[in-house]
C-alpha positions as CSV (number, residue, x, y, z in Angstrom):
1,M,-22.0,80.8,150.0
2,R,-18.8,82.7,149.7
3,T,-17.2,80.3,152.2
4,A,-18.3,77.2,150.2
5,I,-16.9,78.6,147.0
6,G,-13.6,79.5,148.7
7,L,-13.4,76.1,150.3
8,S,-14.1,74.4,146.9
9,L,-11.5,76.5,145.2
10,F,-8.9,75.7,147.9
11,I,-9.6,72.0,147.6
12,L,-9.3,72.1,143.8
13,I,-6.0,74.0,143.9
14,F,-4.6,71.7,146.7
15,S,-5.6,68.5,145.0
16,S,-4.1,69.6,141.6
17,C,-0.8,70.4,143.3
18,N,-0.5,67.0,145.0
19,Q,-1.0,65.0,141.8
20,E,2.3,63.3,140.9
21,V,3.2,62.5,137.3
22,N,3.7,58.8,136.8
23,T,6.9,58.3,134.9
24,D,7.1,54.5,135.3
25,F,6.5,54.0,131.6
26,D,8.2,57.0,130.0
27,I,10.9,56.5,127.4
28,T,13.4,59.4,127.4
29,K,16.9,59.8,126.1
30,D,18.6,58.2,129.1
31,H,15.7,56.4,130.8
32,L,13.1,53.7,130.3
33,G,10.7,54.2,133.2
34,P,12.8,53.6,136.3
35,L,15.8,52.2,134.4
36,S,18.8,54.2,133.2
37,K,22.0,53.5,131.3
38,T,23.8,53.0,134.7
39,T,21.3,50.7,136.3
40,R,23.1,47.6,137.5
41,I,21.5,44.2,137.0
42,A,21.7,43.6,140.8
43,Q,19.3,46.5,141.2
44,L,16.5,45.0,139.1
45,D,14.9,43.1,142.0
46,S,14.4,46.2,144.0
47,I,13.3,48.3,141.0
48,F,10.7,45.8,140.0
49,A,9.8,44.6,143.5
50,K,6.1,44.8,142.6
51,D,6.6,42.7,139.4
52,S,8.0,39.3,138.6
53,I,11.5,38.8,137.3
54,V,12.4,35.6,135.5
55,R,16.1,35.0,134.9
56,S,17.3,32.5,132.3
57,T,19.0,29.4,133.6
58,A,22.3,30.7,132.3
59,M,22.3,33.4,135.0
60,M,24.7,32.2,137.7
61,K,24.1,34.8,140.4
62,E,22.9,38.4,140.5
63,E,26.3,40.0,140.0
64,T,27.4,37.5,137.2
65,A,24.9,37.9,134.5
66,S,24.5,36.1,131.2
67,G,21.3,35.4,129.4
68,K,18.0,37.4,129.3
69,I,16.0,38.7,132.2
70,E,12.2,38.8,131.6
71,V,10.1,41.3,133.6
72,Y,6.4,40.6,134.0
73,E,3.7,42.4,135.8
74,K,2.1,40.5,138.7
75,G,-0.9,40.1,136.5
76,G,1.1,38.3,133.9
77,A,1.7,41.0,131.3
78,H,5.2,40.8,129.7
79,L,6.8,44.2,130.2
80,L,10.5,43.9,129.2
81,S,13.3,41.6,128.2
82,I,16.7,42.8,129.5
83,S,20.1,41.7,128.3
84,P,23.0,42.4,130.6
85,T,26.6,43.4,129.7
86,N,29.3,40.9,130.4
87,D,31.2,43.3,132.7
88,S,32.4,42.5,136.2
89,V,29.5,44.6,137.4
90,P,26.9,44.0,134.8
91,I,24.6,46.8,133.7
92,I,21.8,46.8,131.1
93,E,23.0,46.4,127.5
94,N,19.7,46.0,125.6
95,I,16.0,46.1,126.4
96,R,13.1,44.8,124.3
97,I,9.9,46.6,125.1
98,Y,6.7,44.5,125.0
99,D,4.2,46.6,126.9
100,P,2.5,49.4,125.0
101,R,2.3,51.6,128.1
102,Y,6.1,52.3,127.6
103,S,5.9,55.3,125.4
104,T,8.1,58.2,124.1
105,V,7.2,61.7,125.0
106,E,5.8,61.9,121.4
107,G,3.5,59.0,122.1
108,V,5.3,56.3,120.1
109,N,5.0,52.8,121.5
110,V,5.2,49.2,120.4
111,M,1.6,49.4,119.0
112,S,2.5,52.4,116.7
113,T,3.0,52.2,113.0
114,F,5.9,53.4,110.8
115,K,3.9,56.5,110.1
116,D,3.9,57.4,113.8
117,I,7.7,56.9,113.9
118,K,8.3,58.9,110.7
119,D,5.9,61.8,111.8
120,K,7.0,62.1,115.4
121,L,10.6,61.1,115.6
122,V,13.8,61.9,113.6
123,I,15.0,58.9,111.6
124,K,18.8,58.7,111.3
125,K,19.2,55.5,109.3
126,V,17.5,52.5,107.9
127,I,19.4,49.2,108.0
128,T,18.2,46.3,105.8
129,S,18.7,42.7,106.9
130,M,17.5,39.4,105.5
131,N,14.1,39.4,107.2
132,N,13.8,42.8,108.8
133,V,14.3,46.5,108.5
134,V,15.9,48.3,111.5
135,I,15.0,52.0,112.0
136,L,17.6,54.0,113.9
137,L,16.8,57.3,115.4
138,K,18.9,60.5,115.6
139,D,20.2,61.3,119.1
140,S,18.5,58.3,120.6
141,D,19.3,54.7,121.8
142,L,15.8,53.7,120.9
143,Y,15.3,51.7,117.7
144,F,12.6,49.8,115.9
145,T,12.5,46.6,113.8
146,I,9.9,46.2,111.1
147,S,9.5,42.8,109.4
148,K,10.0,42.6,105.7
149,E,6.5,41.0,105.6
150,E,5.1,44.5,106.2
151,L,6.8,45.7,103.0
152,P,5.4,45.4,99.4
153,A,6.0,41.9,97.9
154,E,8.7,43.1,95.5
155,M,10.8,44.3,98.4
156,R,10.5,41.3,100.7
157,F,12.9,39.0,99.0
158,N,15.3,41.7,97.8
159,N,18.5,42.3,99.8
160,T,19.0,45.8,98.5
161,D,18.9,48.7,100.8
162,I,15.5,50.0,101.6
163,D,14.9,53.7,101.9
164,V,12.5,55.4,104.4
165,V,10.1,56.4,101.6
166,Q,9.7,52.7,100.6
167,I,8.3,51.6,104.0
168,P,4.5,51.7,104.0
169,D,2.9,54.1,106.6
170,K,0.8,51.2,108.0
171,A,3.8,48.9,108.6
172,K,3.6,47.6,112.2
173,I,6.5,47.5,114.6
174,K,7.9,44.0,115.2
175,Y,10.4,45.0,118.0
176,M,10.9,48.2,120.0
177,M,14.3,48.2,121.6
178,I,16.9,50.3,123.5
179,G,20.6,49.6,123.1
180,W,22.6,51.3,125.8
181,N,26.0,49.7,125.3
């Protein structure tokens, strides 16, 4: 009996030590899953080897990037849209996040609401455009776009600045983006 309990305890401890934390969908200050601010466009094929990469027809060759790069899971789920810089060795400039598995440490993802953003992240600034409101975060390259359709009717057609307190808690995220350059 004592041997069985000892063996069970050993197996439990051993199996818990071997569990790896999957960071493939984590959004941190300098990373989006396996991508970082210094990831070169030429590295995308190896980083997303298990997924499908679709380059726009404007892309000449891997080292000369222009246009968007779409990343899909093998099953067809749209993961990301990546825009490269126009540098001689292009790196990632912007990323649009489509898949809700990509999440901040606080649990904010593309399916979150404005309340989630407001409660869990620190908002630096709200920028009002003709059709959208852009939410910039403090000390982060992550930002969110909310359609003016999510705002009260009297604010949709108004081009005045919109304050954080005027955005309804239930407003849905239209775009979740990272701007690295």
